[in-house]
C-alpha positions as CSV (number, residue, x, y, z in Angstrom):
1,M,0.0,0.0,-0.1
2,N,1.3,3.4,-0.9
3,K,1.6,5.4,2.5
4,K,0.9,8.8,0.6
5,K,-2.6,7.7,0.2
6,I,-3.5,7.8,4.1
7,I,-1.1,10.2,5.3
8,P,-3.5,13.1,6.1
9,I,-3.1,15.9,3.9
10,L,-3.1,19.4,5.1
11,S,-5.1,21.2,2.4
12,S,-7.9,18.8,3.1
13,L,-7.9,19.5,6.6
14,L,-7.9,23.1,6.2
15,F,-10.8,22.6,4.0
16,F,-13.0,20.8,6.5
17,V,-12.2,23.2,9.0
18,L,-13.0,26.2,7.1
19,I,-16.3,24.5,5.8
20,F,-17.1,23.6,9.3
21,S,-17.7,26.5,11.8
22,I,-15.2,27.7,14.4
23,V,-15.7,26.4,18.0
24,V,-17.8,28.9,19.9
25,P,-15.7,30.1,22.9
26,S,-16.6,28.6,26.3
27,T,-15.8,28.2,30.0
28,A,-16.2,25.3,32.0
29,E,-18.7,27.1,34.1
30,T,-21.0,27.1,31.4
31,A,-20.8,23.3,30.3
32,P,-19.8,24.0,27.0
33,E,-20.6,21.6,24.2
34,I,-17.2,20.2,22.9
35,Y,-16.6,20.0,19.1
36,K,-14.1,17.4,18.3
37,P,-13.7,14.4,15.6
38,V,-15.8,11.1,16.2
39,F,-13.5,8.9,18.4
40,P,-14.9,5.2,17.9
41,L,-14.5,3.3,21.2
42,N,-13.2,-0.3,21.3
43,I,-13.6,-1.3,17.6
44,T,-13.5,-4.8,16.7
45,I,-13.1,-6.6,13.4
46,S,-16.3,-8.3,11.9
47,K,-14.0,-11.0,10.0
48,S,-10.5,-12.0,9.5
49,A,-9.9,-13.2,6.3
50,I,-6.6,-15.0,6.7
51,P,-5.8,-17.2,9.7
52,F,-2.5,-16.4,11.8
53,T,0.1,-18.8,10.6
54,Q,3.6,-17.0,11.8
55,D,6.0,-17.8,15.0
56,P,6.3,-17.2,17.7
57,A,3.7,-19.4,19.4
58,F,2.0,-16.4,20.8
59,Y,0.5,-13.6,18.6
60,S,0.4,-11.1,21.3
61,F,2.9,-10.8,24.4
62,E,4.1,-8.3,26.8
63,A,7.3,-6.8,26.5
64,Y,8.2,-6.9,30.3
65,H,9.4,-10.2,31.4
66,I,10.8,-11.4,35.0
67,I,13.7,-13.9,34.6
68,P,13.4,-16.5,37.3
69,P,16.1,-17.9,39.2
70,N,17.8,-21.2,38.1
71,V,16.0,-23.8,40.0
72,T,13.1,-25.9,39.0
73,P,9.7,-24.3,40.0
74,I,6.8,-26.1,41.5
75,V,4.3,-25.8,38.9
76,V,0.6,-25.3,40.1
77,T,-2.3,-25.5,37.6
78,I,-5.1,-23.0,38.6
79,A,-7.0,-23.1,35.3
80,K,-7.0,-25.3,32.2
81,N,-9.1,-24.4,29.0
82,L,-11.7,-22.4,30.7
83,I,-14.2,-21.2,28.2
84,F,-15.7,-17.8,28.4
85,N,-19.0,-17.1,26.3
86,D,-21.5,-14.5,27.3
87,T,-20.0,-14.6,30.9
88,G,-19.9,-11.0,32.0
89,L,-18.5,-10.6,35.3
90,K,-19.5,-14.2,36.4
91,P,-16.1,-15.9,37.3
92,Y,-15.2,-19.6,37.5
93,Y,-14.4,-20.7,40.9
94,E,-11.3,-23.0,40.9
95,R,-10.3,-24.4,44.4
96,V,-6.5,-25.4,44.4
97,Y,-4.2,-26.8,46.7
98,I,-0.8,-24.6,46.6
99,P,2.0,-26.5,48.6
100,P,3.0,-24.3,51.7
101,G,7.0,-23.8,51.6
102,N,9.6,-21.0,51.2
103,Y,9.7,-19.3,47.7
104,S,12.0,-16.6,46.4
105,L,10.0,-15.6,43.7
106,E,6.3,-16.6,42.6
107,I,5.0,-16.1,38.8
108,L,1.5,-16.4,37.5
109,N,1.2,-17.0,33.8
110,V,-2.2,-16.2,32.2
111,T,-2.9,-17.5,28.6
112,I,-5.9,-16.7,26.4
113,R,-7.0,-17.7,23.2
114,E,-9.7,-16.1,21.2
115,F,-11.8,-18.0,18.6
116,N,-15.1,-18.5,16.9
117,G,-15.4,-15.2,15.5
118,A,-15.0,-11.3,16.3
119,Q,-14.7,-10.3,19.6
120,Y,-13.7,-6.9,21.4
121,D,-10.6,-7.0,23.8
122,R,-11.8,-7.7,27.2
123,C,-10.6,-7.3,30.6
124,A,-9.2,-10.1,32.2
125,Y,-8.9,-10.6,36.3
126,V,-7.5,-13.3,38.4
127,Y,-8.3,-13.4,42.0
128,A,-7.5,-15.6,45.1
129,D,-9.9,-15.5,47.8
130,G,-11.3,-12.4,46.4
131,I,-8.1,-10.4,46.3
132,P,-7.0,-9.2,43.1
133,I,-3.6,-10.7,42.0
134,F,-3.7,-10.3,38.4
135,W,-5.2,-7.3,36.4
136,G,-5.0,-7.2,32.5
137,S,-6.9,-7.7,29.2
138,T,-7.2,-10.0,26.5
139,Q,-6.0,-9.3,22.7
140,E,-8.8,-9.0,20.1
141,I,-7.6,-12.0,17.8
142,N,-5.7,-15.0,18.0
143,N,-3.8,-15.7,21.4
144,S,-1.6,-14.4,24.0
145,T,0.5,-14.9,27.0
146,A,1.4,-12.4,30.0
147,E,2.9,-12.9,33.5
148,A,2.4,-11.1,37.0
149,D,4.9,-11.2,39.8
150,V,2.6,-12.4,42.9
151,T,5.4,-12.9,45.6
152,L,3.8,-10.1,47.3
153,F,1.2,-12.6,48.2
154,E,3.1,-15.4,48.9
155,N,1.3,-15.8,52.4
156,L,-1.9,-15.9,50.8
157,L,-1.3,-18.4,47.9
158,Q,-0.7,-21.5,50.0
159,G,-2.7,-24.3,51.2
160,N,-6.4,-24.5,49.8
161,V,-7.3,-21.3,47.9
162,T,-10.3,-20.4,45.9
163,F,-9.2,-18.8,42.6
164,E,-12.1,-16.5,40.9
165,L,-11.1,-16.1,37.2
166,V,-13.0,-13.4,35.0
167,I,-13.0,-12.6,31.3
168,Q,-15.4,-9.9,31.1
169,N,-16.9,-11.1,27.8
170,Y,-20.0,-10.2,26.0
171,Y,-21.9,-12.1,23.0
172,D,-24.1,-10.5,20.2
173,A,-24.4,-12.4,17.2
174,K,-26.8,-9.8,15.7
175,I,-23.9,-7.6,14.7
176,G,-21.1,-10.4,14.6
177,I,-19.5,-10.3,18.2
178,T,-19.4,-13.9,18.6
179,G,-15.6,-14.4,19.8
180,L,-15.1,-17.1,22.8
181,Y,-12.0,-17.0,25.2
182,E,-10.4,-20.1,26.4
183,M,-8.1,-19.2,29.4
184,N,-5.0,-21.1,31.1
185,V,-3.4,-20.1,34.1
186,T,-0.2,-21.6,35.9
187,L,1.5,-20.3,39.2
188,Y,5.1,-21.0,39.2
189,L,6.8,-21.4,42.5
190,Y,10.7,-21.0,42.9
191,P,12.2,-22.6,46.0
192,G,14.5,-20.2,47.8
193,Q,14.7,-17.9,50.7
194,K,11.7,-16.3,51.3
195,P,11.7,-12.4,50.9
196,Q,11.3,-10.6,54.2
197,G,8.5,-8.1,55.0
198,L,6.0,-9.8,53.2
199,P,2.2,-9.2,54.3
200,N,0.4,-11.9,56.3
201,G,-3.1,-10.4,56.4
202,F,-5.6,-9.2,53.4
203,I,-8.6,-7.4,53.4
204,P,-10.5,-7.1,49.7
205,I,-12.5,-3.9,49.5
206,F,-15.9,-3.5,47.7
207,V,-16.5,-7.4,47.5
208,N,-19.9,-8.0,46.1
209,A,-20.4,-4.4,45.0
210,T,-21.1,-5.0,41.3
211,C,-23.8,-3.2,39.6
212,E,-25.6,-6.7,39.0
213,H,-25.7,-6.9,43.0
214,I,-24.8,-10.8,42.6
215,C,-22.5,-12.0,45.2
216,Y,-19.4,-13.3,43.2
217,N,-17.2,-13.0,46.2
218,Y,-14.4,-10.9,44.8
219,S,-13.4,-7.2,44.9
220,Y,-15.0,-5.2,42.1
221,V,-17.1,-2.0,41.7
222,I,-17.7,0.4,39.1
223,L,-17.6,3.9,39.7
224,Y,-19.3,6.5,37.4
225,P,-20.9,10.4,37.8
226,G,-24.0,8.7,39.6
227,M,-21.6,7.2,42.1
228,P,-18.2,8.6,41.8
229,A,-17.0,7.4,45.3
230,K,-17.4,3.9,47.5
231,T,-16.7,3.5,51.1
232,Q,-16.2,0.4,53.1
233,E,-15.6,0.0,56.8
234,I,-12.6,-2.2,57.8
235,Q,-11.8,-4.1,60.7
236,I,-8.1,-4.1,61.7
237,P,-6.7,-6.8,63.8
238,N,-4.8,-5.8,67.3
239,G,-1.2,-6.4,66.6
240,T,-1.1,-5.1,63.0
241,Y,2.0,-3.1,62.9
242,R,2.1,-2.1,59.1
243,M,-0.7,-1.4,56.7
244,M,-0.9,-0.6,52.9
245,A,-3.4,-0.2,50.0
246,L,-3.1,-1.6,46.5
247,I,-5.5,-0.3,44.1
248,Y,-6.4,-1.6,40.6
249,E,-8.2,0.8,38.1
250,K,-9.5,0.8,34.6
251,G,-11.5,3.6,32.7
252,G,-14.4,2.1,30.3
253,G,-17.3,3.5,28.7
254,N,-16.7,7.2,27.5
255,D,-13.6,7.0,29.9
256,E,-11.6,4.1,28.0
257,F,-9.8,7.0,26.5
258,W,-10.3,9.7,29.5
259,Y,-6.9,11.5,28.7
260,A,-8.4,12.6,25.4
261,C,-11.9,13.5,27.5
262,E,-12.6,17.0,28.5
263,P,-11.8,17.1,31.6
264,A,-8.9,14.8,30.9
265,T,-7.6,14.2,34.6
266,R,-8.9,11.3,36.7
267,P,-6.8,11.1,39.7
268,I,-8.2,8.2,41.9
269,L,-8.3,9.8,45.7
270,V,-8.0,7.3,48.5
271,Y,-9.6,8.5,52.1
272,Y,-9.0,6.8,55.3
273,D,-11.5,8.2,57.6
274,N,-12.0,11.3,55.6
275,L,-8.3,12.3,55.6
276,L,-6.8,12.1,52.0
277,A,-4.4,9.1,52.5
278,G,-3.1,8.7,48.8
279,V,-3.4,9.6,45.2
280,V,-3.5,6.9,42.5
281,N,-2.6,8.0,39.1
282,P,-4.3,5.8,36.5
283,Y,-2.0,4.8,33.6
284,E,-3.2,5.6,29.9
285,T,-3.8,2.0,28.9
286,I,-4.9,1.5,25.4
287,Y,-6.5,-1.8,24.8
288,T,-6.3,-3.7,21.2
289,G,-9.5,-2.1,19.9
290,G,-8.5,1.4,20.7
291,I,-7.9,4.5,18.9
292,D,-6.7,2.7,15.9
293,L,-7.5,-0.8,16.2
294,F,-4.5,-1.7,13.9
295,Y,-1.8,-0.2,16.0
296,W,-2.0,-3.2,18.2
297,K,-2.0,-6.0,15.7
298,P,-0.1,-7.7,16.5
299,L,2.2,-5.5,19.1
300,T,0.0,-4.3,21.9
301,S,0.5,-1.2,24.0
302,I,2.0,-0.9,27.4
303,N,0.2,-2.1,30.6
304,T,-2.6,-4.1,28.4
305,L,-2.2,-7.8,28.6
306,S,-0.8,-7.7,32.2
307,F,-0.5,-4.3,34.3
308,H,3.2,-4.3,35.2
309,S,3.6,-1.0,37.2
310,P,1.7,-1.3,40.3
311,Y,1.4,1.7,43.1
312,I,1.1,0.8,46.6
313,I,-0.1,3.5,49.3
314,D,1.7,3.0,52.6
315,L,-1.2,3.7,55.2
316,T,0.9,2.6,58.2
317,P,0.6,6.3,60.0
318,F,-3.1,6.0,60.3
319,L,-3.1,2.6,62.7
320,A,-2.7,5.3,65.4
321,L,-6.4,6.1,64.8
322,G,-7.7,2.7,65.9
323,N,-8.6,-0.5,64.8
324,K,-11.6,0.3,62.7
325,A,-11.5,2.8,59.8
326,N,-13.7,3.8,56.6
327,I,-11.7,3.5,53.3
328,T,-13.3,5.5,50.5
329,V,-12.1,5.5,47.0
330,C,-13.3,8.3,44.7
331,V,-12.5,8.9,41.0
332,Y,-12.0,12.8,40.7
333,N,-13.5,14.8,38.0
334,L,-16.4,12.5,37.2
335,I,-19.1,14.7,37.9
336,T,-17.7,17.5,36.0
337,A,-17.5,15.1,33.1
338,Y,-20.9,14.7,33.5
339,E,-21.7,18.2,33.4
340,I,-20.0,18.6,30.0
341,T,-21.1,15.5,28.2
342,Q,-24.3,15.0,29.8
343,S,-23.7,11.2,29.8
344,M,-23.6,8.8,32.7
345,A,-21.1,6.5,30.6
346,H,-17.8,7.6,32.3
347,D,-16.9,4.4,33.9
348,W,-14.2,3.1,36.2
349,D,-13.5,-0.2,37.3
350,I,-12.0,-0.4,40.5
351,A,-10.8,-3.3,42.7
352,G,-8.2,-3.5,45.7
353,V,-6.8,-4.8,48.8
354,I,-5.7,-3.6,52.2
355,L,-2.2,-5.4,53.2
356,L,-1.5,-6.0,56.5
357,W,1.7,-6.9,58.8
358,V,0.1,-8.8,61.9
359,N,2.0,-10.1,65.0
360,E,-1.1,-10.9,67.3
361,S,1.3,-11.6,70.1
362,N,2.4,-7.8,70.4
363,P,-0.6,-5.8,70.2
364,M,-0.6,-2.0,70.0
365,I,-1.1,0.0,73.4
366,C,-1.7,3.5,72.1
367,G,-0.6,5.5,69.0
368,K,-0.6,9.2,68.1
369,L,-0.7,10.9,64.4
370,N,1.8,13.6,65.0
371,V,1.7,15.0,61.3
372,A,-1.5,14.9,59.1
373,K,-0.9,17.4,56.0
374,H,-2.9,16.9,52.8
375,E,-3.1,19.3,50.0
376,F,-5.0,18.7,46.9
377,I,-5.6,21.3,44.3
378,D,-7.0,21.2,40.8
379,S,-7.5,23.8,38.4
380,G,-10.8,22.7,36.8
381,P,-11.2,22.5,33.1
382,M,-10.6,25.7,31.2
383,F,-11.5,26.4,27.6
384,F,-10.3,29.0,25.4
385,P,-11.1,30.0,21.7
386,V,-8.4,29.6,19.3
387,F,-8.2,30.2,15.3
388,F,-9.3,26.8,14.3
389,G,-11.3,25.8,17.3
390,E,-10.8,25.7,20.9
391,C,-8.1,24.8,23.6
392,Y,-8.4,22.9,27.1
393,L,-6.1,23.2,29.9
394,E,-6.1,21.6,33.3
395,D,-3.4,21.4,36.2
396,G,-3.5,19.9,39.4
397,H,-0.9,18.9,42.2
398,Y,-1.0,17.3,45.7
399,Y,1.1,16.9,48.7
400,L,0.5,14.6,51.5
401,D,2.8,13.9,54.8
402,Y,1.6,12.0,57.3
403,S,3.7,10.6,60.2
404,A,2.6,8.5,63.8
405,E,4.6,7.0,66.8
406,L,2.8,3.8,67.4
407,K,3.5,2.0,70.8
408,F,3.3,-1.7,71.0
409,E,3.6,-4.0,74.1
410,H,6.9,-4.9,72.8
411,G,8.4,-2.0,71.1
412,T,7.8,1.4,69.3
413,E,7.5,2.1,65.5
414,N,7.8,5.5,64.0
415,S,6.2,5.9,60.4
416,Q,6.5,8.6,57.9
417,V,4.7,8.6,54.5
418,I,5.1,11.6,52.1
419,Q,3.6,11.5,48.6
420,K,3.3,14.4,46.2
421,G,2.6,14.5,42.5
422,F,1.6,16.9,39.6
423,Y,-0.4,16.6,36.6
424,C,-1.3,18.3,33.3
425,A,-3.5,18.0,30.5
426,R,-3.4,20.2,27.0
427,Q,-5.7,19.9,24.2
428,K,-6.5,21.4,20.8
429,L,-10.0,20.5,19.2
430,S,-11.9,21.1,16.0
431,F,-14.5,19.3,14.3
432,V,-11.9,17.2,12.5
433,Y,-8.6,17.3,14.4
434,E,-7.8,16.7,18.3
435,Y,-4.6,17.1,19.8
436,A,-4.1,15.9,23.5
437,F,-1.5,15.8,26.1
438,L,-1.3,14.5,29.6
439,D,1.5,14.0,31.9
440,E,1.3,12.6,35.3
441,K,4.5,12.8,37.6
442,F,4.3,11.6,41.1
443,M,6.5,9.9,44.1
444,E,5.8,8.2,47.3
445,K,8.5,7.6,50.1
446,A,7.6,5.8,53.5
447,V,10.0,5.0,56.1
448,E,9.4,2.9,59.1
449,S,11.8,2.5,62.0
450,G,12.0,1.0,65.6
451,M,10.9,-2.7,65.9
452,Y,11.7,-3.1,62.3
453,N,13.2,-1.0,59.8
454,A,11.5,-0.6,56.3
455,T,11.0,1.9,53.5
456,L,8.8,1.9,50.4
457,C,9.7,4.2,47.6
458,Y,8.1,5.4,44.0
459,D,9.2,7.6,41.2
460,V,7.0,7.3,38.4
461,N,6.1,9.4,35.2
462,Y,3.4,8.6,32.7
463,P,3.3,11.0,29.4
464,I,1.3,10.5,26.6
465,T,0.7,12.6,23.6
466,L,-1.8,11.9,20.5
467,N,-2.8,13.5,17.4
468,F,-5.6,12.4,15.2
469,D,-7.9,14.0,12.5
470,A,-11.1,12.0,11.4
471,V,-13.8,12.8,9.2
472,E,-17.1,10.9,9.5
473,V,-20.5,10.9,7.3
474,P,-23.7,8.8,8.5
475,I,-25.0,6.6,5.9
476,T,-27.8,5.5,8.0
477,N,-30.2,7.5,10.6
478,P,-27.6,8.4,13.3
479,H,-30.3,8.7,15.9
480,V,-31.2,5.0,15.5
481,I,-28.6,2.7,17.0
482,P,-27.0,0.7,15.5
483,F,-26.0,3.2,12.6
484,N,-23.3,3.1,10.2
485,L,-20.8,5.8,9.1
486,T,-18.1,6.2,6.4
487,Y,-14.9,6.8,8.5
488,E,-11.5,8.1,7.7
489,Q,-9.0,8.7,10.6
490,N,-5.0,9.1,10.6
491,G,-2.8,10.0,13.7
492,T,0.2,9.5,15.9
493,I,0.1,8.1,19.6
494,S,3.5,8.6,21.8
495,L,3.3,6.9,24.9
496,G,5.5,6.2,27.9
497,L,6.2,4.5,31.2
498,D,9.0,5.7,33.6
499,Y,8.9,3.6,36.8
500,Y,11.0,3.1,39.5
501,M,9.9,1.3,42.7
502,K,12.3,0.3,45.8
503,W,11.1,-2.0,48.7
504,T,13.5,-2.6,51.7
505,F,12.6,-4.6,55.2
506,G,15.5,-5.3,57.4
507,D,18.2,-7.0,55.1
508,Y,15.9,-7.6,52.1
509,C,15.9,-4.9,49.2
510,H,14.0,-5.1,46.2
511,E,14.1,-2.7,43.1
512,V,12.4,-2.3,39.6
513,N,13.5,0.2,37.2
514,T,11.5,0.2,34.0
515,I,11.5,2.5,31.3
516,E,9.0,1.5,28.4
517,S,8.2,3.7,25.3
518,L,5.8,3.3,22.4
519,Y,5.1,5.3,19.1
520,S,2.5,4.4,16.6
521,I,1.6,6.1,13.4
522,G,-1.2,5.2,10.9
523,G,-4.7,5.3,9.9
524,F,-7.7,3.6,8.3
525,G,-10.8,3.9,6.5
526,G,-14.1,2.4,5.7
527,I,-17.5,1.7,7.0
528,I,-18.0,1.4,10.7
529,E,-21.1,0.4,12.6
530,I,-21.7,2.5,16.1
531,I,-23.4,-0.1,18.3
532,N,-23.8,1.7,21.6
533,S,-24.5,5.2,23.0
534,Y,-21.0,5.9,23.9
535,G,-19.5,4.9,20.4
536,G,-18.3,1.2,20.8
537,A,-18.1,0.1,17.1
538,V,-17.5,-2.8,14.6
539,L,-15.5,-2.3,11.4
540,V,-17.9,-3.6,8.6
541,K,-15.7,-2.5,5.7
542,L,-12.2,-1.6,5.4
543,T,-10.7,0.5,2.3
544,S,-7.6,1.8,3.4
545,N,-5.0,0.5,6.4
546,Y,-1.6,1.5,7.3
547,A,-0.3,1.5,10.8
548,M,3.3,0.8,12.3
549,T,3.9,0.7,16.0
550,V,7.2,0.5,17.6
551,K,7.9,-0.3,21.5
552,N,11.2,-0.2,23.3
553,L,11.8,-1.4,26.9
554,T,14.5,-1.4,29.3
555,S,14.2,-3.0,32.7
556,N,16.3,-3.6,35.9
557,W,15.0,-6.2,38.5
558,L,17.0,-6.5,41.5
559,V,17.0,-8.3,44.8
560,N,19.7,-7.4,47.1
561,G,21.7,-5.8,44.2
562,E,21.7,-9.1,42.0
563,G,19.4,-9.5,39.1
564,F,18.9,-8.9,35.4
565,K,18.7,-6.3,32.8
566,E,15.9,-6.7,30.2
567,T,16.2,-5.0,26.6
568,F,13.6,-5.3,24.3
569,S,12.5,-3.7,20.9
570,A,9.9,-4.5,18.4
571,E,7.8,-3.1,15.5
572,G,4.6,-4.2,14.3
573,L,3.3,-3.3,11.0
574,Q,-0.2,-3.4,9.0
575,N,-0.3,-2.4,5.3
576,S,-3.2,-4.6,4.0
577,T,-7.1,-4.3,3.9
578,V,-7.2,-8.2,3.5
579,N,-5.0,-9.7,6.0
580,L,-5.8,-7.8,9.2
581,N,-3.4,-9.8,11.5
582,G,-0.3,-7.7,10.6
583,Y,3.1,-8.9,11.3
584,Y,6.3,-8.2,13.2
585,V,9.0,-6.4,11.1
586,Y,11.5,-7.4,14.0
587,V,11.6,-8.3,17.6
588,K,14.6,-8.3,19.6
589,E,15.1,-9.3,23.6
590,S,18.1,-9.7,25.5
591,F,19.1,-10.4,29.1
592,S,22.3,-9.4,31.1
593,S,23.2,-10.3,34.6
594,I,23.5,-7.5,37.3
595,G,25.7,-8.5,40.3
596,S,26.1,-11.9,39.5
597,S,28.5,-14.3,37.8
598,D,25.6,-16.5,36.3
599,P,23.9,-15.6,33.1
600,P,19.9,-15.4,33.7
601,L,18.0,-18.3,32.7
602,Q,16.6,-17.7,29.2
603,Y,13.0,-19.2,29.6
604,N,10.7,-20.6,27.0
605,I,8.9,-17.1,26.2
606,A,12.0,-15.3,25.5
607,N,13.2,-18.0,23.3
608,E,10.2,-18.3,21.3
609,I,10.1,-14.2,20.9
610,I,13.6,-14.4,19.7
611,Q,13.0,-16.8,17.0
612,I,10.9,-14.3,15.1
613,I,13.9,-12.0,14.4
614,N,15.2,-14.2,11.2
615,Y,11.5,-15.1,10.2
616,R,9.6,-13.1,7.8
617,L,5.9,-13.8,6.9
618,L,5.8,-11.1,4.4
619,E,8.2,-9.1,2.3
620,L,8.3,-5.6,3.9
621,E,7.4,-3.0,1.2
622,I,7.2,0.5,2.3
């Protein structure tokens, strides 16, 4: 395909801008009507003409991998060939026995195959006794593999455990959504010295809080403008000397691409007895049906198949307030989004767990919260007229500082937690063009000393920039869903993840430093069918298609100064309106040791990926 045919032509863009009137100046207070190009959500393909035939064994895979120690793991099968049809949020319950022992590392592998026709990318979750241990998604076609480090849950994953496995799949044969998913889940336990300072108590939040009000017995709630916050009371066992919160999140509906919405900021606020205890900055995940669905075939975006940059909030100072607490999670700006769009479909999927360190033989006698500073400021959305449309701006920052002295029957612990962050959003909008930029920078430093010494540090940055232009013309009645559009879109995406985490407890130190970047360029044209009120779409006919996606990653993974460095680079390409699978131009992945004379074990997934370097499915013609 000739790239020139699909690259946006400036004169055409100016023509459409001049033909369609300039956006009227507005302010947030007047609940403006925002003029912007149609942004179909979660597009799926109605047919794929050619079956996937190339190596490696997995069509889609995460760039981020963890090299295990060179010991034979204990392999525990959690799920084998589970089929997800029109399952929604209903889980499979798998009761599994996990042999107790000391393990230096625990890896959960999730492999998913899609078959039987077209399907959206879907959410994929794994829970253990209601507690989220894997947060990810499916690919849209063929098969995928992903993994998660679940060593944090080692004291949970032993003995008899009930796993809840969820692929949020929906079936609609009338419009060709007939895909099924098959899931396999395996736990790998690597014998060795157990990490110091792992939690031994777990309280899942928002269990059985789904909108269906069905008792599925796992942590999950959907927040939206009609319910932007949810509160749960927790009972803290006496003898708890450390406490943290791990929150998972995902935007959906109109907020699947919340960073391109107005407002475009969604900090997730965590309150402890009405005190702002932490802020979770959501990652700008782009799923495989998103923005331009061909960008992600076969190379997926960052933090998709498995979320690999978790953020934990240290709540230890709040132990001074007693053994009962109300935990509230609130997604900021949802009500403002409703005021602008008049839509309730700004959805956020939330799950989480309160992690506890408990010694019942050493109860707490008293505690004092010495410092409680919390500042959160957001400018609110600001709109300004420009020559070709409208500009949107929003900034925010926060600073939290809590410290406490906790006195136990056998010792005293001092805890201080500081969190601070900054985010900013910039957009330019017109009928046919949108530029969107969002940056989130944040850090946390928690220090505990006394009976035990421990630290938790984060330094993280999530930037995203996208440009796209789109022209759509209804060819059936746009007031009756489903309806069809002729559609042309071109654009670019630049996405990054700069993630540093350091965890110490006593003599144990674990560090992860991951720098990941992604760049996509291209566009497509054809006929799409809008299937719901917030823009979900099915591709009916494809007339033009070009998409190039490049992903690079460098990651250091260390335990007590020893570990490995991973370097990954890959390019995926689309240049056909017939073969919609796309192909890899190259995949390069290498590992090198850090602080050890032994080279890291090259495990099977890495070998399978590297096989493709010398393999070409198609001759590349650009």
